[in-house]
PQR file of N, CA, C, O and H, with PARSE charges and radii, in Angstrom:
ATOM      1  N   UNK A   1     -13.666   2.559   4.869 -0.4000 1.5000
ATOM      2  CA  UNK A   1     -12.550   3.479   4.922 -0.0000 2.0000
ATOM      3  C   UNK A   1     -11.329   2.805   4.305  0.5500 1.7000
ATOM      4  O   UNK A   1     -11.053   1.636   4.574 -0.5500 1.4000
ATOM      5  N   UNK A   2     -10.612   3.540   3.489 -0.4000 1.5000
ATOM      6  CA  UNK A   2      -9.431   2.976   2.856 -0.0000 2.0000
ATOM      7  C   UNK A   2      -8.263   2.912   3.830  0.5500 1.7000
ATOM      8  O   UNK A   2      -8.196   3.676   4.793 -0.5500 1.4000
ATOM      9  H   UNK A   2     -10.837   4.490   3.271  0.4000 1.0000
ATOM     10  N   UNK A   3      -7.345   1.989   3.564 -0.4000 1.5000
ATOM     11  CA  UNK A   3      -6.168   1.798   4.393 -0.0000 2.0000
ATOM     12  C   UNK A   3      -5.010   1.467   3.479  0.5500 1.7000
ATOM     13  O   UNK A   3      -5.201   0.934   2.386 -0.5500 1.4000
ATOM     14  H   UNK A   3      -7.400   1.368   2.782  0.4000 1.0000
ATOM     15  N   UNK A   4      -3.805   1.785   3.931 -0.4000 1.5000
ATOM     16  CA  UNK A   4      -2.597   1.436   3.188 -0.0000 2.0000
ATOM     17  C   UNK A   4      -2.161   0.032   3.555  0.5500 1.7000
ATOM     18  O   UNK A   4      -2.315  -0.400   4.697 -0.5500 1.4000
ATOM     19  H   UNK A   4      -3.651   2.218   4.819  0.4000 1.0000
ATOM     20  N   UNK A   5      -1.612  -0.685   2.571 -0.4000 1.5000
ATOM     21  CA  UNK A   5      -1.089  -2.034   2.773 -0.0000 2.0000
ATOM     22  C   UNK A   5       0.265  -2.139   2.095  0.5500 1.7000
ATOM     23  O   UNK A   5       0.463  -1.584   1.014 -0.5500 1.4000
ATOM     24  H   UNK A   5      -1.487  -0.335   1.642  0.4000 1.0000
ATOM     25  N   UNK A   6       1.206  -2.854   2.724 -0.4000 1.5000
ATOM     26  CA  UNK A   6       2.450  -3.187   2.037 -0.0000 2.0000
ATOM     27  C   UNK A   6       2.260  -4.541   1.385  0.5500 1.7000
ATOM     28  O   UNK A   6       1.638  -5.438   1.954 -0.5500 1.4000
ATOM     29  H   UNK A   6       1.045  -3.306   3.601  0.4000 1.0000
ATOM     30  N   UNK A   7       2.791  -4.675   0.211 -0.4000 1.5000
ATOM     31  CA  UNK A   7       2.739  -5.932  -0.525 -0.0000 2.0000
ATOM     32  C   UNK A   7       4.187  -6.346  -0.718  0.5500 1.7000
ATOM     33  O   UNK A   7       4.929  -5.759  -1.506 -0.5500 1.4000
ATOM     34  H   UNK A   7       3.296  -3.946  -0.251  0.4000 1.0000
ATOM     35  N   UNK A   8       4.572  -7.396   0.040 -0.4000 1.5000
ATOM     36  CA  UNK A   8       5.980  -7.751   0.136 -0.0000 2.0000
ATOM     37  C   UNK A   8       6.658  -6.448   0.497  0.5500 1.7000
ATOM     38  O   UNK A   8       6.199  -5.784   1.426 -0.5500 1.4000
ATOM     39  H   UNK A   8       3.969  -7.873   0.680  0.4000 1.0000
ATOM     40  N   UNK A   9       7.687  -6.051  -0.153 -0.4000 1.5000
ATOM     41  CA  UNK A   9       8.191  -4.690  -0.046 -0.0000 2.0000
ATOM     42  C   UNK A   9       8.316  -4.153  -1.468  0.5500 1.7000
ATOM     43  O   UNK A   9       8.991  -3.154  -1.713 -0.5500 1.4000
ATOM     44  H   UNK A   9       8.060  -6.591  -0.908  0.4000 1.0000
ATOM     45  N   UNK A  10       7.658  -4.832  -2.393 -0.4000 1.5000
ATOM     46  CA  UNK A  10       7.737  -4.454  -3.793 -0.0000 2.0000
ATOM     47  C   UNK A  10       6.818  -3.296  -4.136  0.5500 1.7000
ATOM     48  O   UNK A  10       7.067  -2.588  -5.111 -0.5500 1.4000
ATOM     49  H   UNK A  10       7.109  -5.644  -2.194  0.4000 1.0000
ATOM     50  N   UNK A  11       5.762  -3.082  -3.359 -0.4000 1.5000
ATOM     51  CA  UNK A  11       4.830  -2.000  -3.665 -0.0000 2.0000
ATOM     52  C   UNK A  11       3.984  -1.660  -2.452  0.5500 1.7000
ATOM     53  O   UNK A  11       3.922  -2.420  -1.485 -0.5500 1.4000
ATOM     54  H   UNK A  11       5.560  -3.657  -2.566  0.4000 1.0000
ATOM     55  N   UNK A  12       3.334  -0.510  -2.519 -0.4000 1.5000
ATOM     56  CA  UNK A  12       2.372  -0.076  -1.509 -0.0000 2.0000
ATOM     57  C   UNK A  12       1.067   0.199  -2.248  0.5500 1.7000
ATOM     58  O   UNK A  12       1.081   0.811  -3.316 -0.5500 1.4000
ATOM     59  H   UNK A  12       3.384   0.107  -3.304  0.4000 1.0000
ATOM     60  N   UNK A  13      -0.062  -0.244  -1.693 -0.4000 1.5000
ATOM     61  CA  UNK A  13      -1.364  -0.021  -2.316 -0.0000 2.0000
ATOM     62  C   UNK A  13      -2.315   0.630  -1.315  0.5500 1.7000
ATOM     63  O   UNK A  13      -2.151   0.484  -0.104 -0.5500 1.4000
ATOM     64  H   UNK A  13      -0.073  -0.741  -0.825  0.4000 1.0000
ATOM     65  N   UNK A  14      -3.307   1.345  -1.830 -0.4000 1.5000
ATOM     66  CA  UNK A  14      -4.356   1.943  -1.012 -0.0000 2.0000
ATOM     67  C   UNK A  14      -5.652   1.246  -1.392  0.5500 1.7000
ATOM     68  O   UNK A  14      -6.055   1.284  -2.554 -0.5500 1.4000
ATOM     69  H   UNK A  14      -3.441   1.463  -2.814  0.4000 1.0000
ATOM     70  N   UNK A  15      -6.312   0.609  -0.424 -0.4000 1.5000
ATOM     71  CA  UNK A  15      -7.496  -0.190  -0.720 -0.0000 2.0000
ATOM     72  C   UNK A  15      -8.468  -0.154   0.457  0.5500 1.7000
ATOM     73  O   UNK A  15      -8.114   0.256   1.562 -0.5500 1.4000
ATOM     74  H   UNK A  15      -5.984   0.579   0.521  0.4000 1.0000
ATOM     75  N   UNK A  16      -9.704  -0.593   0.195 -0.4000 1.5000
ATOM     76  CA  UNK A  16     -10.745  -0.630   1.223 -0.0000 2.0000
ATOM     77  C   UNK A  16     -10.536  -1.749   2.240  0.5500 1.7000
ATOM     78  O   UNK A  16     -10.880  -1.600   3.412 -0.5500 1.4000
ATOM     79  H   UNK A  16      -9.991  -0.927  -0.703  0.4000 1.0000
ATOM     80  N   UNK A  17      -9.962  -2.886   1.782 -0.4000 1.5000
ATOM     81  CA  UNK A  17      -9.781  -4.022   2.683 -0.0000 2.0000
ATOM     82  C   UNK A  17      -8.650  -4.917   2.149  0.5500 1.7000
ATOM     83  O   UNK A  17      -8.091  -4.664   1.082 -0.5500 1.4000
ATOM     84  H   UNK A  17      -9.683  -3.007   0.830  0.4000 1.0000
ATOM     85  N   UNK A  18      -8.333  -5.948   2.902 -0.4000 1.5000
ATOM     86  CA  UNK A  18      -7.216  -6.826   2.571 -0.0000 2.0000
ATOM     87  C   UNK A  18      -7.425  -7.547   1.237  0.5500 1.7000
ATOM     88  O   UNK A  18      -6.489  -7.664   0.446 -0.5500 1.4000
ATOM     89  H   UNK A  18      -8.787  -6.154   3.769  0.4000 1.0000
ATOM     90  N   UNK A  19      -8.639  -8.027   0.982 -0.4000 1.5000
ATOM     91  CA  UNK A  19      -8.909  -8.712  -0.293 -0.0000 2.0000
ATOM     92  C   UNK A  19      -8.724  -7.781  -1.478  0.5500 1.7000
ATOM     93  O   UNK A  19      -8.133  -8.167  -2.487 -0.5500 1.4000
ATOM     94  H   UNK A  19      -9.399  -7.932   1.624  0.4000 1.0000
ATOM     95  N   UNK A  20      -9.225  -6.555  -1.363 -0.4000 1.5000
ATOM     96  CA  UNK A  20      -9.056  -5.578  -2.439 -0.0000 2.0000
ATOM     97  C   UNK A  20      -7.580  -5.244  -2.630  0.5500 1.7000
ATOM     98  O   UNK A  20      -7.125  -5.074  -3.761 -0.5500 1.4000
ATOM     99  H   UNK A  20      -9.705  -6.241  -0.544  0.4000 1.0000
ATOM    100  N   UNK A  21      -6.832  -5.148  -1.535 -0.4000 1.5000
ATOM    101  CA  UNK A  21      -5.400  -4.864  -1.621 -0.0000 2.0000
ATOM    102  C   UNK A  21      -4.675  -5.976  -2.375  0.5500 1.7000
ATOM    103  O   UNK A  21      -3.811  -5.699  -3.208 -0.5500 1.4000
ATOM    104  H   UNK A  21      -7.202  -5.286  -0.616  0.4000 1.0000
ATOM    105  N   UNK A  22      -5.018  -7.230  -2.089 -0.4000 1.5000
ATOM    106  CA  UNK A  22      -4.405  -8.361  -2.798 -0.0000 2.0000
ATOM    107  C   UNK A  22      -4.739  -8.326  -4.284  0.5500 1.7000
ATOM    108  O   UNK A  22      -3.863  -8.527  -5.125 -0.5500 1.4000
ATOM    109  H   UNK A  22      -5.720  -7.455  -1.413  0.4000 1.0000
ATOM    110  N   UNK A  23      -6.015  -8.070  -4.610 -0.4000 1.5000
ATOM    111  CA  UNK A  23      -6.434  -8.027  -6.017 -0.0000 2.0000
ATOM    112  C   UNK A  23      -5.719  -6.912  -6.765  0.5500 1.7000
ATOM    113  O   UNK A  23      -5.268  -7.108  -7.894 -0.5500 1.4000
ATOM    114  H   UNK A  23      -6.726  -7.908  -3.927  0.4000 1.0000
ATOM    115  N   UNK A  24      -5.612  -5.740  -6.140 -0.4000 1.5000
ATOM    116  CA  UNK A  24      -4.927  -4.621  -6.770 -0.0000 2.0000
ATOM    117  C   UNK A  24      -3.453  -4.947  -6.974  0.5500 1.7000
ATOM    118  O   UNK A  24      -2.883  -4.649  -8.024 -0.5500 1.4000
ATOM    119  H   UNK A  24      -5.978  -5.580  -5.223  0.4000 1.0000
ATOM    120  N   UNK A  25      -2.846  -5.550  -5.979 -0.4000 1.5000
ATOM    121  CA  UNK A  25      -1.425  -5.907  -6.084 -0.0000 2.0000
ATOM    122  C   UNK A  25      -1.195  -6.923  -7.194  0.5500 1.7000
ATOM    123  O   UNK A  25      -0.205  -6.839  -7.920 -0.5500 1.4000
ATOM    124  H   UNK A  25      -3.308  -5.792  -5.126  0.4000 1.0000
ATOM    125  N   UNK A  26      -2.102  -7.877  -7.326 -0.4000 1.5000
ATOM    126  CA  UNK A  26      -1.961  -8.911  -8.349 -0.0000 2.0000
ATOM    127  C   UNK A  26      -2.253  -8.393  -9.756  0.5500 1.7000
ATOM    128  O   UNK A  26      -1.832  -9.006 -10.737 -0.5500 1.4000
ATOM    129  H   UNK A  26      -2.907  -7.945  -6.735  0.4000 1.0000
ATOM    130  N   UNK A  27      -2.968  -7.269  -9.866 -0.4000 1.5000
ATOM    131  CA  UNK A  27      -3.314  -6.732 -11.178 -0.0000 2.0000
ATOM    132  C   UNK A  27      -2.177  -5.933 -11.802  0.5500 1.7000
ATOM    133  O   UNK A  27      -2.226  -5.605 -12.987 -0.5500 1.4000
ATOM    134  H   UNK A  27      -3.309  -6.771  -9.069  0.4000 1.0000
ATOM    135  N   UNK A  28      -1.170  -5.622 -11.025 -0.4000 1.5000
ATOM    136  CA  UNK A  28      -0.046  -4.817 -11.492 -0.0000 2.0000
ATOM    137  C   UNK A  28       1.045  -5.757 -12.008  0.5500 1.7000
ATOM    138  O   UNK A  28       1.007  -6.959 -11.745 -0.5500 1.4000
ATOM    139  H   UNK A  28      -1.130  -5.889 -10.062  0.4000 1.0000
ATOM    140  N   UNK A  29       2.000  -5.218 -12.729 -0.4000 1.5000
ATOM    141  CA  UNK A  29       3.115  -6.032 -13.230 -0.0000 2.0000
ATOM    142  C   UNK A  29       3.757  -6.853 -12.114  0.5500 1.7000
ATOM    143  O   UNK A  29       3.727  -6.467 -10.945 -0.5500 1.4000
ATOM    144  H   UNK A  29       2.031  -4.242 -12.942  0.4000 1.0000
ATOM    145  N   UNK A  30       4.322  -7.963 -12.485 -0.4000 1.5000
ATOM    146  CA  UNK A  30       5.071  -8.845 -11.577 -0.0000 2.0000
ATOM    147  C   UNK A  30       4.227  -9.407 -10.433  0.5500 1.7000
ATOM    148  O   UNK A  30       4.580  -9.222  -9.268 -0.5500 1.4000
ATOM    149  H   UNK A  30       4.346  -8.276 -13.435  0.4000 1.0000
ATOM    150  N   UNK A  31       3.118 -10.089 -10.740 -0.4000 1.5000
ATOM    151  CA  UNK A  31       2.302 -10.649  -9.654 -0.0000 2.0000
ATOM    152  C   UNK A  31       3.056 -11.666  -8.808  0.5500 1.7000
ATOM    153  O   UNK A  31       2.649 -11.958  -7.683 -0.5500 1.4000
ATOM    154  H   UNK A  31       2.831 -10.239 -11.686  0.4000 1.0000
ATOM    155  N   UNK A  32       4.149 -12.208  -9.332 -0.4000 1.5000
ATOM    156  CA  UNK A  32       4.945 -13.152  -8.542 -0.0000 2.0000
ATOM    157  C   UNK A  32       5.594 -12.485  -7.333  0.5500 1.7000
ATOM    158  O   UNK A  32       6.046 -13.176  -6.420 -0.5500 1.4000
ATOM    159  H   UNK A  32       4.480 -11.972 -10.245  0.4000 1.0000
ATOM    160  N   UNK A  33       5.645 -11.145  -7.312 -0.4000 1.5000
ATOM    161  CA  UNK A  33       6.196 -10.425  -6.163 -0.0000 2.0000
ATOM    162  C   UNK A  33       5.247 -10.412  -4.975  0.5500 1.7000
ATOM    163  O   UNK A  33       5.648 -10.044  -3.871 -0.5500 1.4000
ATOM    164  H   UNK A  33       5.277 -10.584  -8.054  0.4000 1.0000
ATOM    165  N   UNK A  34       4.000 -10.808  -5.181 -0.4000 1.5000
ATOM    166  CA  UNK A  34       3.000 -10.721  -4.126 -0.0000 2.0000
ATOM    167  C   UNK A  34       3.071 -11.976  -3.266  0.5500 1.7000
ATOM    168  O   UNK A  34       2.406 -12.975  -3.541 -0.5500 1.4000
ATOM    169  H   UNK A  34       3.675 -11.107  -6.078  0.4000 1.0000
ATOM    170  N   UNK A  35       3.877 -11.905  -2.238 -0.4000 1.5000
ATOM    171  CA  UNK A  35       4.007 -13.016  -1.291 -0.0000 2.0000
ATOM    172  C   UNK A  35       3.162 -12.776  -0.057  0.5500 1.7000
ATOM    173  O   UNK A  35       2.603 -13.711   0.516 -0.5500 1.4000
ATOM    174  H   UNK A  35       4.417 -11.094  -2.015  0.4000 1.0000
ATOM    175  N   UNK A  36       3.071 -11.525   0.348 -0.4000 1.5000
ATOM    176  CA  UNK A  36       2.279 -11.195   1.534 -0.0000 2.0000
ATOM    177  C   UNK A  36       1.739  -9.776   1.391  0.5500 1.7000
ATOM    178  O   UNK A  36       2.342  -8.921   0.742 -0.5500 1.4000
ATOM    179  H   UNK A  36       3.525 -10.765  -0.117  0.4000 1.0000
ATOM    180  N   UNK A  37       0.586  -9.554   2.015 -0.4000 1.5000
ATOM    181  CA  UNK A  37      -0.037  -8.237   2.025 -0.0000 2.0000
ATOM    182  C   UNK A  37      -0.342  -7.924   3.483  0.5500 1.7000
ATOM    183  O   UNK A  37      -1.065  -8.670   4.142 -0.5500 1.4000
ATOM    184  H   UNK A  37       0.097 -10.249   2.542  0.4000 1.0000
ATOM    185  N   UNK A  38       0.203  -6.828   3.985 -0.4000 1.5000
ATOM    186  CA  UNK A  38       0.056  -6.469   5.393 -0.0000 2.0000
ATOM    187  C   UNK A  38      -0.441  -5.039   5.519  0.5500 1.7000
ATOM    188  O   UNK A  38       0.031  -4.164   4.793 -0.5500 1.4000
ATOM    189  H   UNK A  38       0.790  -6.221   3.449  0.4000 1.0000
ATOM    190  N   UNK A  39      -1.398  -4.772   6.437 -0.4000 1.5000
ATOM    191  CA  UNK A  39      -1.868  -3.398   6.630 -0.0000 2.0000
ATOM    192  C   UNK A  39      -0.793  -2.516   7.254  0.5500 1.7000
ATOM    193  O   UNK A  39       0.011  -2.969   8.069 -0.5500 1.4000
ATOM    194  H   UNK A  39      -1.781  -5.483   7.027  0.4000 1.0000
ATOM    195  N   UNK A  40      -0.798  -1.268   6.861 -0.4000 1.5000
ATOM    196  CA  UNK A  40       0.097  -0.266   7.460 -0.0000 2.0000
ATOM    197  C   UNK A  40      -0.694   0.421   8.562  0.5500 1.7000
ATOM    198  O   UNK A  40      -1.716   1.053   8.294 -0.5500 1.4000
ATOM    199  H   UNK A  40      -1.451  -0.900   6.199  0.4000 1.0000
ATOM    200  N   UNK A  41      -0.229   0.301   9.793 -0.4000 1.5000
ATOM    201  CA  UNK A  41      -0.922   0.867  10.946 -0.0000 2.0000
ATOM    202  C   UNK A  41      -0.333   2.215  11.380  0.5500 1.7000
ATOM    203  O   UNK A  41      -1.022   3.034  11.988 -0.5500 1.4000
ATOM    204  H   UNK A  41       0.601  -0.212  10.011  0.4000 1.0000
ATOM    205  N   UNK A  42       0.941   2.434  11.065 -0.4000 1.5000
ATOM    206  CA  UNK A  42       1.600   3.672  11.484 -0.0000 2.0000
ATOM    207  C   UNK A  42       2.869   3.891  10.698  0.5500 1.7000
ATOM    208  O   UNK A  42       3.225   3.086   9.837 -0.5500 1.4000
ATOM    209  H   UNK A  42       1.501   1.769  10.571  0.4000 1.0000
ATOM    210  N   UNK A  43       3.553   4.981  10.992 -0.4000 1.5000
ATOM    211  CA  UNK A  43       4.774   5.332  10.263 -0.0000 2.0000
ATOM    212  C   UNK A  43       5.829   4.235  10.305  0.5500 1.7000
ATOM    213  O   UNK A  43       6.586   4.070   9.348 -0.5500 1.4000
ATOM    214  H   UNK A  43       3.264   5.635  11.691  0.4000 1.0000
ATOM    215  N   UNK A  44       5.890   3.492  11.388 -0.4000 1.5000
ATOM    216  CA  UNK A  44       6.895   2.438  11.539 -0.0000 2.0000
ATOM    217  C   UNK A  44       6.659   1.273  10.579  0.5500 1.7000
ATOM    218  O   UNK A  44       7.569   0.478  10.346 -0.5500 1.4000
ATOM    219  H   UNK A  44       5.275   3.626  12.166  0.4000 1.0000
ATOM    220  N   UNK A  45       5.445   1.159  10.015 -0.4000 1.5000
ATOM    221  CA  UNK A  45       5.128   0.080   9.076 -0.0000 2.0000
ATOM    222  C   UNK A  45       5.451   0.424   7.623  0.5500 1.7000
ATOM    223  O   UNK A  45       5.441  -0.460   6.766 -0.5500 1.4000
ATOM    224  H   UNK A  45       4.706   1.806  10.204  0.4000 1.0000
ATOM    225  N   UNK A  46       5.736   1.696   7.336 -0.4000 1.5000
ATOM    226  CA  UNK A  46       6.033   2.085   5.958 -0.0000 2.0000
ATOM    227  C   UNK A  46       7.443   1.604   5.620  0.5500 1.7000
ATOM    228  O   UNK A  46       8.396   1.936   6.325 -0.5500 1.4000
ATOM    229  H   UNK A  46       5.744   2.413   8.032  0.4000 1.0000
ATOM    230  N   UNK A  47       7.582   0.819   4.542 -0.4000 1.5000
ATOM    231  CA  UNK A  47       8.919   0.358   4.161 -0.0000 2.0000
ATOM    232  C   UNK A  47       9.853   1.540   3.895  0.5500 1.7000
ATOM    233  O   UNK A  47       9.443   2.562   3.344 -0.5500 1.4000
ATOM    234  H   UNK A  47       6.808   0.549   3.969  0.4000 1.0000
ATOM    235  N   UNK A  48      11.091   1.382   4.288 -0.4000 1.5000
ATOM    236  CA  UNK A  48      12.080   2.440   4.110 -0.0000 2.0000
ATOM    237  C   UNK A  48      12.146   2.847   2.641  0.5500 1.7000
ATOM    238  O   UNK A  48      12.256   1.999   1.755 -0.5500 1.4000
ATOM    239  H   UNK A  48      11.424   0.552   4.735  0.4000 1.0000
ATOM    240  N   UNK A  49      12.079   4.141   2.395 -0.4000 1.5000
ATOM    241  CA  UNK A  49      12.150   4.661   1.043 -0.0000 2.0000
ATOM    242  C   UNK A  49      10.803   4.827   0.361  0.5500 1.7000
ATOM    243  O   UNK A  49      10.742   5.371  -0.742 -0.5500 1.4000
ATOM    244  H   UNK A  49      11.990   4.830   3.115  0.4000 1.0000
ATOM    245  N   UNK A  50       9.713   4.371   0.990 -0.4000 1.5000
ATOM    246  CA  UNK A  50       8.386   4.452   0.380 -0.0000 2.0000
ATOM    247  C   UNK A  50       7.532   5.577   0.953  0.5500 1.7000
ATOM    248  O   UNK A  50       6.371   5.710   0.567 -0.5500 1.4000
ATOM    249  H   UNK A  50       9.763   3.929   1.885  0.4000 1.0000
ATOM    250  N   UNK A  51       8.068   6.391   1.860 -0.4000 1.5000
ATOM    251  CA  UNK A  51       7.292   7.451   2.500 -0.0000 2.0000
ATOM    252  C   UNK A  51       6.742   8.454   1.485  0.5500 1.7000
ATOM    253  O   UNK A  51       5.624   8.947   1.639 -0.5500 1.4000
ATOM    254  H   UNK A  51       9.012   6.283   2.173  0.4000 1.0000
ATOM    255  N   UNK A  52       7.529   8.756   0.447 -0.4000 1.5000
ATOM    256  CA  UNK A  52       7.131   9.762  -0.536 -0.0000 2.0000
ATOM    257  C   UNK A  52       6.660   9.163  -1.856  0.5500 1.7000
ATOM    258  O   UNK A  52       6.436   9.893  -2.822 -0.5500 1.4000
ATOM    259  H   UNK A  52       8.436   8.356   0.322  0.4000 1.0000
ATOM    260  N   UNK A  53       6.507   7.840  -1.906 -0.4000 1.5000
ATOM    261  CA  UNK A  53       5.998   7.180  -3.114 -0.0000 2.0000
ATOM    262  C   UNK A  53       4.477   7.319  -3.164  0.5500 1.7000
ATOM    263  O   UNK A  53       3.825   7.422  -2.125 -0.5500 1.4000
ATOM    264  H   UNK A  53       6.688   7.248  -1.122  0.4000 1.0000
ATOM    265  N   UNK A  54       3.920   7.323  -4.366 -0.4000 1.5000
ATOM    266  CA  UNK A  54       2.465   7.343  -4.532 -0.0000 2.0000
ATOM    267  C   UNK A  54       1.998   5.894  -4.623  0.5500 1.7000
ATOM    268  O   UNK A  54       2.363   5.194  -5.568 -0.5500 1.4000
ATOM    269  H   UNK A  54       4.450   7.239  -5.209  0.4000 1.0000
ATOM    270  N   UNK A  55       1.189   5.422  -3.650 -0.4000 1.5000
ATOM    271  CA  UNK A  55       0.731   4.035  -3.652 -0.0000 2.0000
ATOM    272  C   UNK A  55      -0.198   3.737  -4.828  0.5500 1.7000
ATOM    273  O   UNK A  55      -0.892   4.628  -5.317 -0.5500 1.4000
ATOM    274  H   UNK A  55       0.893   5.991  -2.883  0.4000 1.0000
ATOM    275  N   UNK A  56      -0.207   2.486  -5.278 -0.4000 1.5000
ATOM    276  CA  UNK A  56      -1.199   2.059  -6.247 -0.0000 2.0000
ATOM    277  C   UNK A  56      -2.565   2.263  -5.613  0.5500 1.7000
ATOM    278  O   UNK A  56      -2.764   1.912  -4.450 -0.5500 1.4000
ATOM    279  H   UNK A  56       0.357   1.762  -4.881  0.4000 1.0000
ATOM    280  N   UNK A  57      -3.501   2.820  -6.352 -0.4000 1.5000
ATOM    281  CA  UNK A  57      -4.831   3.078  -5.828 -0.0000 2.0000
ATOM    282  C   UNK A  57      -5.006   4.481  -5.280  0.5500 1.7000
ATOM    283  O   UNK A  57      -6.131   4.889  -4.989 -0.5500 1.4000
ATOM    284  H   UNK A  57      -3.339   3.105  -7.297  0.4000 1.0000
ATOM    285  N   UNK A  58      -3.922   5.230  -5.132 -0.4000 1.5000
ATOM    286  CA  UNK A  58      -3.986   6.619  -4.672 -0.0000 2.0000
ATOM    287  C   UNK A  58      -3.808   7.529  -5.882  0.5500 1.7000
ATOM    288  O   UNK A  58      -3.083   7.187  -6.816 -0.5500 1.4000
ATOM    289  H   UNK A  58      -3.008   4.899  -5.369  0.4000 1.0000
ATOM    290  N   UNK A  59      -4.456   8.670  -5.868 -0.4000 1.5000
ATOM    291  CA  UNK A  59      -4.350   9.594  -6.999 -0.0000 2.0000
ATOM    292  C   UNK A  59      -2.973  10.241  -7.052  0.5500 1.7000
ATOM    293  O   UNK A  59      -2.150   9.901  -7.902 -0.5500 1.4000
ATOM    294  H   UNK A  59      -5.045   8.948  -5.109  0.4000 1.0000
ATOM    295  N   UNK A  60      -2.732  11.166  -6.150 -0.4000 1.5000
ATOM    296  CA  UNK A  60      -1.461  11.894  -6.159 -0.0000 2.0000
ATOM    297  C   UNK A  60      -0.831  11.974  -4.777  0.5500 1.7000
ATOM    298  O   UNK A  60       0.267  12.511  -4.629 -0.5500 1.4000
ATOM    299  H   UNK A  60      -3.400  11.443  -5.460  0.4000 1.0000
ATOM    300  N   UNK A  61      -1.503  11.454  -3.774 -0.4000 1.5000
ATOM    301  CA  UNK A  61      -0.980  11.544  -2.415 -0.0000 2.0000
ATOM    302  C   UNK A  61       0.152  10.556  -2.204  0.5500 1.7000
ATOM    303  O   UNK A  61       0.137   9.449  -2.743 -0.5500 1.4000
ATOM    304  H   UNK A  61      -2.395  11.018  -3.894  0.4000 1.0000
ATOM    305  N   UNK A  62       1.130  10.967  -1.415 -0.4000 1.5000
ATOM    306  CA  UNK A  62       2.221  10.069  -1.063 -0.0000 2.0000
ATOM    307  C   UNK A  62       1.750   9.094   0.011  0.5500 1.7000
ATOM    308  O   UNK A  62       0.686   9.276   0.602 -0.5500 1.4000
ATOM    309  H   UNK A  62       1.141  11.866  -0.977  0.4000 1.0000
ATOM    310  N   UNK A  63       2.533   8.077   0.254 -0.4000 1.5000
ATOM    311  CA  UNK A  63       2.220   7.104   1.309 -0.0000 2.0000
ATOM    312  C   UNK A  63       2.029   7.805   2.637  0.5500 1.7000
ATOM    313  O   UNK A  63       1.077   7.513   3.361 -0.5500 1.4000
ATOM    314  H   UNK A  63       3.398   7.928  -0.227  0.4000 1.0000
ATOM    315  N   UNK A  64       2.926   8.734   2.971 -0.4000 1.5000
ATOM    316  CA  UNK A  64       2.840   9.465   4.242 -0.0000 2.0000
ATOM    317  C   UNK A  64       1.543  10.295   4.299  0.5500 1.7000
ATOM    318  O   UNK A  64       0.884  10.325   5.338 -0.5500 1.4000
ATOM    319  H   UNK A  64       3.699   8.971   2.383  0.4000 1.0000
ATOM    320  N   UNK A  65       1.172  10.965   3.203 -0.4000 1.5000
ATOM    321  CA  UNK A  65      -0.046  11.766   3.175 -0.0000 2.0000
ATOM    322  C   UNK A  65      -1.289  10.889   3.311  0.5500 1.7000
ATOM    323  O   UNK A  65      -2.231  11.251   4.017 -0.5500 1.4000
ATOM    324  H   UNK A  65       1.708  10.941   2.359  0.4000 1.0000
ATOM    325  N   UNK A  66      -1.295   9.748   2.644 -0.4000 1.5000
ATOM    326  CA  UNK A  66      -2.426   8.815   2.773 -0.0000 2.0000
ATOM    327  C   UNK A  66      -2.563   8.330   4.197  0.5500 1.7000
ATOM    328  O   UNK A  66      -3.670   8.267   4.731 -0.5500 1.4000
ATOM    329  H   UNK A  66      -0.530   9.454   2.071  0.4000 1.0000
ATOM    330  N   UNK A  67      -1.456   7.987   4.812 -0.4000 1.5000
ATOM    331  CA  UNK A  67      -1.487   7.497   6.176 -0.0000 2.0000
ATOM    332  C   UNK A  67      -2.061   8.571   7.115  0.5500 1.7000
ATOM    333  O   UNK A  67      -2.890   8.270   7.974 -0.5500 1.4000
ATOM    334  H   UNK A  67      -0.557   8.037   4.377  0.4000 1.0000
ATOM    335  N   UNK A  68      -1.624   9.797   6.948 -0.4000 1.5000
ATOM    336  CA  UNK A  68      -2.126  10.897   7.791 -0.0000 2.0000
ATOM    337  C   UNK A  68      -3.625  11.127   7.555  0.5500 1.7000
ATOM    338  O   UNK A  68      -4.353  11.442   8.496 -0.5500 1.4000
ATOM    339  H   UNK A  68      -0.951  10.041   6.250  0.4000 1.0000
ATOM    340  N   UNK A  69      -4.082  10.976   6.332 -0.4000 1.5000
ATOM    341  CA  UNK A  69      -5.484  11.221   6.011 -0.0000 2.0000
ATOM    342  C   UNK A  69      -6.412  10.130   6.553  0.5500 1.7000
ATOM    343  O   UNK A  69      -7.567  10.405   6.878 -0.5500 1.4000
ATOM    344  H   UNK A  69      -3.491  10.720   5.568  0.4000 1.0000
ATOM    345  N   UNK A  70      -5.917   8.908   6.650 -0.4000 1.5000
ATOM    346  CA  UNK A  70      -6.788   7.788   7.028 -0.0000 2.0000
ATOM    347  C   UNK A  70      -6.600   7.315   8.459  0.5500 1.7000
ATOM    348  O   UNK A  70      -7.273   6.371   8.873 -0.5500 1.4000
ATOM    349  H   UNK A  70      -4.979   8.684   6.385  0.4000 1.0000
ATOM    350  N   UNK A  71      -5.725   7.924   9.221 -0.4000 1.5000
ATOM    351  CA  UNK A  71      -5.569   7.549  10.639 -0.0000 2.0000
ATOM    352  C   UNK A  71      -6.295   8.518  11.525  0.5500 1.7000
ATOM    353  O   UNK A  71      -6.279   8.369  12.747 -0.5500 1.4000
ATOM    354  H   UNK A  71      -5.179   8.691   8.885  0.4000 1.0000
TER
END
């Protein structure tokens, strides 16, 4: 099952697991921004301003929509 992860606060990714989330984050521009990758467990974990962003790895769903679909 896919889960959302925050990568630093520079991006949000949708991935199957933590390793995949790190690889996806590192494959995008500015890999130096990848200091930490943390799973998003609920609305309180979504970085401010990223609720309506489309995460890397998601087609067209926003972060909030992905979270609702996978919880």
